[in-house]
C-alpha positions as CSV (number, residue, x, y, z in Angstrom):
1,X,0.0,-0.3,-0.1
2,X,1.3,3.8,-1.0
3,X,1.7,5.9,1.7
4,X,-0.7,8.8,1.4
5,X,0.6,11.7,-0.6
6,X,3.9,10.6,-1.1
7,X,6.6,11.9,-3.7
8,X,4.6,9.6,-6.3
9,X,1.0,10.5,-5.6
10,X,-1.4,10.1,-8.2
11,X,1.4,8.6,-10.5
12,X,0.4,4.8,-10.8
13,X,3.4,3.6,-13.3
14,X,7.0,3.8,-13.1
15,X,6.7,5.6,-16.7
16,X,4.1,8.3,-14.9
17,X,6.9,8.9,-12.4
18,X,9.6,9.6,-14.8
19,X,7.5,11.7,-17.1
20,X,6.6,14.1,-13.9
21,X,10.0,14.1,-12.1
22,X,11.9,14.1,-14.9
23,X,9.8,16.7,-17.0
24,X,6.4,18.1,-15.2
25,X,7.8,19.0,-12.0
26,X,10.4,21.7,-13.0
27,X,8.7,23.9,-15.0
28,X,7.7,27.3,-13.7
29,X,3.8,28.6,-13.8
30,X,1.7,30.4,-15.6
31,X,-1.3,31.5,-13.8
32,X,-3.1,33.4,-16.3
33,X,-6.3,33.3,-15.0
34,X,-6.8,34.0,-11.0
35,X,-8.9,36.4,-8.5
36,X,-5.9,37.2,-6.6
37,X,-5.9,40.7,-5.0
38,X,-3.7,43.1,-7.1
39,X,-3.3,45.0,-3.5
40,X,-2.1,42.2,-1.4
41,X,0.6,41.7,-4.2
42,X,1.5,45.2,-4.5
43,X,1.8,45.6,-0.5
44,X,3.5,42.4,-0.1
45,X,1.8,41.6,3.2
46,X,1.8,38.8,5.6
47,X,-1.4,37.3,6.5
48,X,-2.4,37.2,9.9
49,X,-2.9,33.5,10.6
50,X,-3.6,30.4,8.8
51,X,-7.6,31.6,8.7
52,X,-6.7,34.4,7.2
53,X,-4.6,33.2,4.4
54,X,-6.2,30.1,3.6
55,X,-10.4,30.0,4.7
56,X,-11.2,34.1,4.2
57,X,-13.1,34.3,1.0
58,X,-12.6,30.4,0.1
59,X,-16.5,29.3,-1.1
60,X,-15.2,26.0,-1.7
61,X,-14.6,25.3,2.2
62,X,-17.3,27.1,2.9
63,X,-19.7,25.2,1.0
64,X,-18.0,21.6,2.8
65,X,-18.2,23.5,6.2
66,X,-22.1,24.0,5.9
67,X,-22.6,20.5,4.5
68,X,-21.0,19.4,7.3
69,X,-23.4,21.3,9.8
70,X,-21.0,24.3,10.4
71,X,-23.2,27.1,10.9
72,X,-22.3,30.4,9.0
73,X,-21.0,32.2,11.9
74,X,-18.0,29.7,11.6
75,X,-17.9,30.5,7.5
76,X,-18.4,34.4,6.9
77,X,-19.4,35.5,10.6
78,X,-17.9,37.0,13.5
79,X,-16.4,33.8,15.2
80,X,-12.4,34.2,16.0
81,X,-10.2,33.0,13.4
82,X,-8.8,30.5,15.5
83,X,-12.4,28.9,15.8
84,X,-13.1,29.2,12.5
85,X,-9.7,27.1,11.6
86,X,-10.7,24.6,14.4
87,X,-14.0,23.8,12.5
88,X,-12.6,23.5,9.5
89,X,-10.1,20.9,11.4
90,X,-13.2,18.9,11.9
91,X,-14.5,19.1,8.9
92,X,-11.6,18.0,6.8
93,X,-11.5,14.4,7.4
94,X,-15.2,14.3,6.1
95,X,-14.2,15.9,2.9
96,X,-12.4,12.4,1.7
97,X,-12.7,11.6,-1.5
98,X,-13.2,15.6,-2.3
99,X,-10.4,17.6,-3.9
100,X,-10.2,19.5,-1.0
101,X,-8.7,16.7,0.9
102,X,-5.9,16.5,-1.5
103,X,-5.6,20.1,-1.5
104,X,-5.8,20.6,2.3
105,X,-2.8,18.3,2.7
106,X,-1.1,19.2,-0.3
107,X,-1.0,22.9,0.6
108,X,0.1,21.9,3.9
109,X,3.2,20.0,2.6
110,X,4.4,22.4,-0.1
111,X,4.2,25.6,1.8
112,X,4.7,24.8,5.4
113,X,6.3,21.4,5.3
114,X,3.6,19.9,7.4
115,X,3.0,16.2,6.6
116,X,0.5,15.4,9.4
117,X,-3.0,15.1,8.2
118,X,-5.6,17.6,9.6
119,X,-8.2,16.6,12.0
120,X,-9.1,17.9,15.4
121,X,-6.2,16.3,17.0
122,X,-3.6,18.2,14.9
123,X,-5.2,21.1,14.5
124,X,-3.5,23.1,17.2
125,X,-0.6,22.1,16.2
126,X,-0.9,22.7,12.3
127,X,-2.6,26.0,13.0
128,X,0.2,27.4,15.2
129,X,3.0,26.4,13.1
130,X,2.2,27.4,9.6
131,X,0.6,30.7,11.4
132,X,4.1,31.6,12.8
133,X,5.5,30.9,9.8
134,X,3.1,33.1,7.8
135,X,4.5,35.9,9.6
136,X,8.1,35.5,8.6
137,X,9.7,37.1,5.8
138,X,9.9,34.4,3.7
139,X,5.8,34.2,3.4
140,X,5.0,37.8,2.4
141,X,3.0,37.1,-0.4
142,X,5.6,37.7,-2.9
143,X,7.8,35.3,-1.6
144,X,4.9,32.6,-1.7
145,X,4.3,33.3,-5.3
146,X,8.5,33.0,-6.2
147,X,8.4,29.9,-3.8
148,X,6.0,28.4,-6.3
149,X,7.8,29.6,-9.6
150,X,5.4,31.4,-10.8
151,X,6.6,33.3,-13.7
152,X,3.4,35.3,-14.5
153,X,-0.1,36.2,-13.1
154,X,-2.9,37.3,-14.7
155,X,-5.9,39.1,-12.2
156,X,-9.8,39.6,-12.9
157,X,-10.4,43.4,-13.0
158,X,-13.2,45.5,-13.6
159,X,-13.0,48.3,-16.3
160,X,-13.7,50.6,-13.7
161,X,-10.8,49.4,-11.7
162,X,-8.0,52.3,-10.9
163,X,-5.3,49.4,-12.0
164,X,-3.0,51.3,-9.1
165,X,-1.8,48.3,-7.2
166,X,-0.8,46.7,-11.0
167,X,0.9,50.0,-11.5
168,X,2.7,49.4,-8.3
169,X,3.9,46.1,-8.9
170,X,4.9,47.2,-12.0
171,X,7.3,49.9,-10.7
172,X,8.7,47.3,-7.9
173,X,11.5,45.2,-8.0
174,X,9.1,41.7,-7.7
175,X,10.3,39.7,-10.6
176,X,6.8,37.7,-11.2
177,X,4.8,39.7,-14.5
178,X,1.4,40.3,-12.5
179,X,-0.9,41.4,-14.9
180,X,-4.6,42.8,-15.4
181,X,-7.3,40.9,-17.2
182,X,-10.2,42.9,-18.4
183,X,-13.5,41.3,-17.1
184,X,-16.7,43.6,-18.1
185,X,-19.4,41.6,-16.9
186,X,-20.9,44.2,-14.9
187,X,-20.7,46.2,-18.1
188,X,-23.2,44.1,-20.0
189,X,-25.4,43.2,-16.6
190,X,-28.3,45.4,-17.5
191,X,-30.8,43.0,-15.4
192,X,-31.2,45.5,-12.7
193,X,-31.5,49.2,-13.7
194,X,-30.6,50.5,-10.5
195,X,-27.7,48.7,-10.1
196,X,-26.8,49.9,-13.9
197,X,-27.3,53.2,-13.2
198,X,-24.6,53.3,-10.4
199,X,-22.4,51.5,-12.6
200,X,-22.6,54.1,-15.2
201,X,-21.7,56.8,-12.8
202,X,-18.6,55.2,-11.7
203,X,-17.6,54.7,-14.9
204,X,-18.1,58.5,-15.9
205,X,-15.8,59.2,-12.9
206,X,-13.0,56.6,-13.7
207,X,-13.0,57.5,-17.9
208,X,-13.6,61.2,-17.4
209,X,-16.4,60.8,-20.3
210,X,-19.7,62.2,-20.0
211,X,-22.3,59.4,-20.7
212,X,-25.5,60.5,-22.0
213,X,-26.2,57.7,-25.6
214,X,-25.1,54.5,-26.5
215,X,-22.1,56.0,-28.4
216,X,-20.5,57.9,-25.3
217,X,-20.8,54.5,-23.3
218,X,-18.8,52.5,-25.9
219,X,-16.7,55.5,-25.9
220,X,-16.0,55.5,-22.5
221,X,-15.6,51.7,-21.9
222,X,-13.0,51.5,-25.1
223,X,-11.2,53.9,-23.2
224,X,-10.5,51.9,-19.9
225,X,-9.6,48.9,-22.6
226,X,-7.1,50.9,-24.2
227,X,-6.1,51.9,-20.7
228,X,-5.7,48.0,-19.4
229,X,-3.6,47.8,-22.7
230,X,-1.3,50.6,-21.9
231,X,-0.9,48.8,-18.1
232,X,0.4,45.2,-20.0
233,X,-3.4,43.7,-20.4
234,X,-3.7,41.4,-23.1
235,X,-6.5,39.6,-21.9
236,X,-10.2,39.5,-21.3
237,X,-12.1,37.3,-19.8
238,X,-16.2,36.5,-19.3
239,X,-18.2,34.9,-16.8
240,X,-21.5,33.7,-18.7
241,X,-24.2,31.6,-18.4
242,X,-23.8,31.1,-22.5
243,X,-22.9,33.2,-25.1
244,X,-25.1,35.6,-26.4
245,X,-26.0,36.1,-30.1
246,X,-29.7,37.5,-30.3
247,X,-30.4,39.5,-33.4
248,X,-30.7,43.3,-32.8
249,X,-30.5,46.7,-34.6
250,X,-28.8,49.9,-33.6
251,X,-31.9,51.6,-32.9
252,X,-32.9,49.1,-30.5
253,X,-29.6,49.3,-28.4
254,X,-29.9,52.6,-28.5
255,X,-33.1,52.9,-26.8
256,X,-32.3,49.8,-24.3
257,X,-29.6,51.8,-23.3
258,X,-31.8,54.6,-22.8
259,X,-34.4,52.8,-20.9
260,X,-31.8,51.4,-18.8
261,X,-29.9,54.7,-18.1
262,X,-33.1,56.3,-16.8
263,X,-33.6,53.4,-14.4
264,X,-36.1,51.1,-16.1
265,X,-36.0,47.8,-16.2
266,X,-36.5,46.1,-19.5
267,X,-37.6,42.6,-20.3
268,X,-35.2,39.4,-20.5
269,X,-35.1,39.6,-24.6
270,X,-33.9,43.2,-24.1
271,X,-31.4,42.1,-21.9
272,X,-30.2,39.5,-24.2
273,X,-29.9,41.7,-27.5
274,X,-27.8,44.2,-25.2
275,X,-25.4,41.7,-24.0
276,X,-25.4,40.2,-27.6
277,X,-24.3,43.6,-28.8
278,X,-21.7,44.2,-26.0
279,X,-19.9,40.8,-26.3
280,X,-19.4,41.4,-30.2
281,X,-17.9,44.8,-29.5
282,X,-15.6,43.5,-26.8
283,X,-14.6,40.6,-29.2
284,X,-13.6,43.1,-31.7
285,X,-11.7,45.2,-29.3
286,X,-9.7,42.1,-28.3
287,X,-9.3,41.2,-31.9
288,X,-8.2,44.5,-32.8
289,X,-5.3,44.7,-29.8
290,X,-4.1,41.0,-30.4
291,X,-5.6,39.9,-27.2
292,X,-6.8,36.6,-25.7
293,X,-10.3,36.4,-24.4
294,X,-11.6,34.1,-22.3
295,X,-15.1,32.6,-21.8
296,X,-16.2,30.8,-19.0
297,X,-19.5,29.3,-19.7
298,X,-21.8,27.3,-17.6
299,X,-22.4,28.5,-14.0
300,X,-25.8,29.0,-12.6
301,X,-24.8,31.6,-9.7
302,X,-26.8,32.5,-6.8
303,X,-29.4,30.0,-6.7
304,X,-30.4,30.7,-2.7
305,X,-31.8,33.9,-2.8
306,X,-32.0,34.0,1.2
307,X,-28.1,33.9,1.5
308,X,-27.5,36.0,-1.2
309,X,-29.6,38.7,0.4
310,X,-27.9,37.9,3.8
311,X,-24.0,37.6,3.1
312,X,-23.7,38.8,-0.7
313,X,-22.6,37.1,-4.0
314,X,-19.7,34.8,-4.5
315,X,-20.3,33.4,-1.3
316,X,-20.7,29.5,-2.3
317,X,-24.6,29.4,-3.5
318,X,-23.3,28.4,-7.2
319,X,-24.0,25.1,-9.0
320,X,-23.7,23.7,-12.5
321,X,-25.9,25.3,-15.3
322,X,-27.5,23.0,-17.8
323,X,-27.9,25.9,-20.7
324,X,-27.6,25.0,-24.3
325,X,-24.4,26.0,-26.0
326,X,-23.8,24.6,-29.1
327,X,-26.2,26.9,-31.6
328,X,-25.3,30.3,-29.4
329,X,-21.4,29.7,-29.4
330,X,-21.4,28.4,-33.2
331,X,-23.0,31.5,-34.3
332,X,-21.3,34.0,-32.3
333,X,-17.9,32.5,-33.5
334,X,-18.8,32.3,-36.8
335,X,-19.9,35.9,-36.8
336,X,-16.4,37.0,-35.6
337,X,-14.8,34.7,-38.0
338,X,-16.6,35.3,-40.8
339,X,-15.7,39.2,-40.4
340,X,-12.2,38.3,-39.8
341,X,-12.0,39.5,-36.3
342,X,-11.7,36.4,-34.4
343,X,-8.7,36.6,-31.4
344,X,-7.3,33.9,-29.9
345,X,-10.0,32.5,-28.0
346,X,-10.2,30.0,-24.7
347,X,-13.4,28.3,-23.8
348,X,-14.1,27.0,-20.3
349,X,-17.2,24.4,-19.6
350,X,-18.7,24.0,-16.3
351,X,-20.8,21.2,-17.4
352,X,-19.1,17.9,-18.0
353,X,-22.5,16.9,-20.4
354,X,-21.1,19.5,-22.9
355,X,-17.3,18.9,-22.5
356,X,-17.5,16.8,-26.5
357,X,-19.7,20.1,-27.7
358,X,-16.9,22.3,-26.8
359,X,-14.1,20.2,-27.8
360,X,-15.7,19.2,-31.2
361,X,-16.8,23.2,-31.5
362,X,-13.3,24.6,-31.2
363,X,-11.8,22.5,-34.1
364,X,-14.5,24.7,-36.1
365,X,-12.2,27.6,-36.0
366,X,-9.0,26.4,-35.4
367,X,-8.0,27.8,-39.0
368,X,-4.0,27.0,-39.4
369,X,-3.3,30.5,-38.6
370,X,-2.3,29.9,-35.0
371,X,-1.6,26.5,-33.2
372,X,-4.1,25.9,-31.1
373,X,-5.6,29.4,-32.0
374,X,-9.6,28.5,-30.2
375,X,-9.0,26.4,-27.0
376,X,-11.0,24.2,-25.2
377,X,-10.1,25.3,-21.3
378,X,-9.1,23.3,-18.5
379,X,-11.5,22.0,-15.8
380,X,-12.7,24.9,-13.7
381,X,-14.9,25.4,-10.5
382,X,-16.8,22.3,-10.2
383,X,-14.9,20.6,-12.4
384,X,-11.3,21.4,-11.0
385,X,-10.8,18.0,-9.3
386,X,-8.9,15.0,-11.3
387,X,-12.3,13.2,-12.3
388,X,-12.8,16.9,-14.0
389,X,-9.8,17.2,-15.5
390,X,-9.4,13.9,-16.7
391,X,-12.5,14.3,-18.1
392,X,-11.3,17.2,-19.9
393,X,-8.3,15.9,-20.9
394,X,-10.2,13.3,-22.6
395,X,-12.5,15.4,-24.6
396,X,-10.0,17.2,-25.9
397,X,-7.2,14.5,-27.0
398,X,-10.5,12.8,-28.7
399,X,-12.2,15.6,-30.7
400,X,-8.6,18.2,-30.9
401,X,-4.9,18.2,-29.6
402,X,-4.0,18.2,-26.5
403,X,-0.5,18.6,-27.2
404,X,-1.5,22.2,-27.9
405,X,-3.4,22.6,-24.8
406,X,-2.5,25.6,-23.1
407,X,-2.6,23.8,-19.4
408,X,-4.2,24.8,-15.9
409,X,-4.3,28.1,-14.3
410,X,-5.7,28.7,-10.6
411,X,-8.7,30.0,-10.8
412,X,-8.4,31.3,-7.2
413,X,-8.6,33.5,-4.7
414,X,-5.7,32.0,-2.3
415,X,-2.2,32.6,-2.5
416,X,-1.6,28.9,-1.0
417,X,-3.7,27.7,-4.1
418,X,-0.8,26.9,-6.4
419,X,-0.2,23.1,-6.0
420,X,-3.1,22.8,-7.9
421,X,-0.9,23.1,-11.1
422,X,1.0,20.3,-9.6
423,X,-2.0,18.1,-9.1
424,X,-3.1,18.7,-12.8
425,X,0.3,17.9,-14.0
426,X,0.3,14.7,-11.7
427,X,-2.9,14.0,-13.8
428,X,-1.7,14.6,-17.3
429,X,1.5,12.6,-16.6
430,X,-0.6,9.5,-15.2
431,X,-2.8,9.7,-18.0
432,X,0.1,9.8,-20.6
433,X,2.5,6.9,-18.7
434,X,-0.8,4.2,-18.3
435,X,-1.3,4.8,-22.0
436,X,2.3,4.2,-22.9
437,X,2.9,1.1,-20.6
438,X,0.0,-0.5,-22.1
439,X,1.3,-0.4,-25.2
440,X,-0.9,2.8,-26.5
441,X,1.6,5.3,-27.1
442,X,5.2,4.5,-28.1
443,X,7.6,4.1,-25.2
444,X,9.2,7.7,-26.5
445,X,10.1,9.6,-23.2
446,X,11.9,12.4,-24.5
447,X,9.0,13.1,-27.1
448,X,6.5,12.4,-24.8
449,X,8.1,14.3,-22.2
450,X,8.4,17.5,-24.6
451,X,5.0,17.2,-25.0
452,X,4.3,17.2,-21.2
453,X,6.6,20.5,-20.8
454,X,5.0,22.4,-23.8
455,X,1.3,21.9,-21.7
456,X,2.6,22.6,-18.4
457,X,4.1,25.9,-19.4
458,X,5.4,26.4,-23.0
459,X,2.3,26.4,-24.9
460,X,1.0,29.0,-22.6
461,X,4.1,31.1,-22.7
462,X,4.1,31.2,-26.5
463,X,0.2,31.9,-27.0
464,X,-0.2,34.6,-24.8
465,X,3.1,35.9,-26.1
466,X,4.7,36.4,-23.0
467,X,8.1,34.6,-24.0
468,X,8.9,34.2,-20.1
469,X,12.7,32.0,-19.4
470,X,11.9,28.7,-18.0
């Protein structure tokens, strides 16, 4: 019986071990989509304790705590940090076979050198030991990023963000490239007119553009798009239930904008027409600048209205949705391609039932101009685990070229989440190693090792144009 989380964790053959240790493990990381706070990087902070670094803002852990019968005061409430951690330690033994169990112990090992299994008996020792380390100069945010060998980080930033913290990082001596990513979800969210009016006011202030018409609105947003580019941004991102591709006229969009600007709510069809228009404008701006656009599709958000009203969004009340993706995605990509305005594109899928759909769809628009121009993104959110990663890898292998895949990202708010890259790499090497040992792939370690390294780092480095050293 193998020891838990030993050096060959998830590697089930000698070939897999060789692929991981000789090729994958040494490759740097590119985290081209995450939710790290730029101010925490810029200010190079130390976290107060392990709860502060590990549990604050982590809705994955909050969901597990709630499911284990832990009340909200230990998740987002007013219990002390140590009390919250003790409840997490009580919950961890019940997370077996959930990815949180693996992530928890990988992070304790890789950052703090703690190899004990976390449970109520070890909780106090683990908390004190890790919290003490977090107070040392070796555990500032920048030092933790460097420790994990991260070359590039792309945060997630609204068009109205000042990017002042990105400027501070840029002006500092920090060696990791930290770039903003343009995430205009709120700029096209017109389901609540009152909220949209507030957003308009903020956009006017940051862009210094007086907005009285839809054309003014576009001008202000393009002003921000240009500013993001001046800050080194070359990546956009959209979090959507599905791609919106309703037909519309200019007159319709002008009328919709005027109605919402006046604080009046509009119909669902009008919402979709406005979103369809905005997605096309954003995509054209991305294409003109040579940016990479990302679409995260399929989340059904804020299902629990009572808890949404009580503690707000992004607190763990979201799930997989079953939206129709094929027709709208095809129409959208085809419109851009027909107009020769299709930028490099990454499509992330949250519903595993749609894996083959997405994996086959990208092949329709890979025109040979760029290797892997349209990508099937890594398993994310609820699919960010062993089974989800394997399904995404297998679907992409069957329908396209896994060898051109741009690989893993964290999609995380936590500075302790970088072992997720290691998790992915071990799973990837295990799949290749198994098929090599079974004779389904040739026993060519050198070539397969190159493919592994490309997926781990080289493909993303080339695709995004960063050309960072290994």
